[in-house]
ROZAMAR-362600 format. One record per residue (C-alpha): residue in three letters; x, z, y. Coordinates in Angstrom, 1 decimal. Last residue first. Example, Ala and Ser with C-alpha at 12.3 -4.5 7.8 and 13.67 -1.06 7.14 Angstrom:
ROZAMAR-362600
   rest       c1       c3       c2
    SER     13.7      7.1     -1.1
    ALA     12.3      7.8     -4.5
***
This chain:
ROZAMAR-362600
   rest       c1       c3       c2
    SER    -10.7      0.8     17.7
    SER    -10.0     -2.2     15.5
    VAL     -8.0     -2.0     12.3
    THR     -6.3     -5.2     11.2
    VAL     -4.8     -5.6      7.8
    GLN     -3.0     -8.8      7.1
    THR     -1.8     -9.6      3.5
    GLY      1.8    -10.1      2.5
    GLN      3.8    -12.7      0.7
    GLY      4.5    -10.6     -2.4
    TRP      7.9     -9.1     -3.2
    TYR     10.1     -8.8     -6.2
    GLY     13.5     -7.1     -6.4
    TYR     12.5     -3.6     -5.3
    GLY     15.0     -0.8     -5.0
    ALA     16.3     -1.8     -1.5
    ALA     12.8     -1.4      0.0
    THR     13.1      2.4      0.0
    ALA     10.5      4.9     -1.3
    TRP     10.6      4.0     -5.0
    GLY     12.1      0.9     -6.6
    THR     14.6      1.1     -9.4
    LEU     13.1     -1.3    -11.9
    GLY     11.3     -3.3     -9.2
    ALA      8.0     -4.4     -7.9
    ALA      6.8     -5.0     -4.3
    CYS      3.5     -5.1     -2.4
    TYR      3.4     -6.1      1.2
    TYR      1.0     -5.1      3.9
    VAL      1.0     -6.9      7.3
    ALA      0.1     -4.4      9.9
    THR     -2.7     -2.4     11.6
    ASP     -2.5      1.2     10.3
    GLU     -2.0      2.3     13.9
    PRO     -5.7      1.3     14.6
    LYS     -6.7      4.0     12.1
    LEU     -8.3      3.7      8.6
    SER    -10.2      6.6      7.2
    ASN     -9.7      5.2      3.7
    MET     -7.1      2.9      2.2
    GLN     -7.2      2.2     -1.5
    LEU     -3.9      0.5     -2.5
    TYR     -4.1     -1.3     -5.8
    GLY     -1.8     -2.7     -8.5
    THR     -2.6     -5.5    -11.0
    LYS     -1.2     -6.8    -14.2
    LYS     -4.7     -6.4    -15.7
    ALA     -3.5     -4.4    -18.6
    ASN     -1.1     -2.6    -16.3
    ASP     -3.9     -1.2    -14.1
    ARG     -2.3      0.4    -11.1
    SER     -3.0      3.0     -8.5
    ILE     -2.0      3.9     -4.9
    THR     -4.3      6.1     -2.8
    PHE     -4.4      6.2      1.0
    ARG     -6.0      8.8      3.3
    GLY     -4.5     12.1      2.1
    LYS     -1.0     11.0      2.8
    VAL     -0.9      7.9      5.0
    SER      1.4      9.0      7.8
    ASN      3.4     11.3      5.5
    ALA      4.5      8.3      3.5
    TYR      3.3      8.5     -0.1
    ALA      4.7      9.0     -3.5
    THR      3.2      8.6     -7.0
    SER      4.1      9.6    -10.5
    GLY      2.2      9.1    -13.8
    GLY      1.2      5.5    -13.1
    SER      3.2      4.4    -16.1
    TRP      5.5      2.1    -14.2
    SER      5.9      4.6    -11.4
    ILE      3.8      4.4     -8.2
    ALA      4.9      4.0     -4.6
    ALA      3.3      4.3     -1.2
    VAL      3.6      3.3      2.5
    PHE      7.3      2.5      3.2
    GLU      8.1      0.8      6.4
    ARG      9.0     -2.7      7.5
    GLU     10.6     -2.6     11.0
    LYS      8.5     -2.9     14.1
    GLY      7.8     -5.6     16.7
    PRO      4.5     -6.5     15.1
    ALA      3.6     -4.0     12.3
    GLN      5.2     -4.2      8.9
    ARG      3.9     -2.5      5.8
    PHE      5.2     -1.4      2.4
    TRP      3.4     -0.9     -0.9
    GLY      5.4      0.0     -4.0
    MET      5.4     -0.7     -7.7
    ALA      7.7      0.7    -10.4
    TYR      8.4     -1.9    -13.0
    SER      7.8     -2.1    -16.8
    SER      4.1     -3.0    -16.5
    PHE      5.1     -5.9    -14.3
    THR      6.8     -7.4    -17.3
    ARG      3.4     -8.7    -18.1
    SER      4.0    -11.6    -15.7
    SER      2.2    -13.2    -12.8
    ALA      1.5    -10.0    -10.9
    THR     -1.6     -9.2     -8.9
    CYS     -1.5     -6.9     -5.9
    SER     -4.8     -5.7     -4.7
    LEU     -5.7     -4.1     -1.3
    ARG     -8.8     -1.8     -1.0
    LEU    -10.2     -1.3      2.4
    SER    -12.0      1.5      4.2
    GLY    -13.5      2.2      7.6
    GLY    -12.8      5.0     10.1
    ALA    -11.5      2.5     12.7
    GLN    -13.3     -0.9     12.2
    VAL    -12.1     -3.4      9.7
    LEU    -10.4     -6.9     10.0
    GLU     -9.1     -8.1      6.6
    GLY     -6.6     -7.5      3.8
    GLY     -7.9     -7.7      0.3
    SER     -5.3     -9.8     -1.4
    GLU     -1.7     -9.6     -2.5
    VAL      0.1    -12.0     -4.8
    LEU      3.2    -11.0     -6.7
    GLN      5.4    -13.3     -8.7
    VAL      7.6    -11.8    -11.4
    GLN     10.7    -13.5    -12.6
***
């Protein structure tokens, strides 16, 4: 079992930056791919970014490419999502996830955090 806890979400103005963190309860986290997803009110959960267990491979949704950066520090059992040039349409609850087969779809992830709210004001 791996428990994930997100932090770092808050209210920010458009054009600003935030860094989300996802801290795992177990060192097995280092064996899992990690992903970030988000869900805006009235919309389905969508893929944001993914990183392989080693950090050697990453993937991004087109909507965040060039603005967001995913990273991880396995020694700290923590993953990150650096978000720059934020837009009002980035407003959502952001979830981190971990799984052996996870990548750009939610089905590959067996462990999920509770989410952290990011609100971008115009």
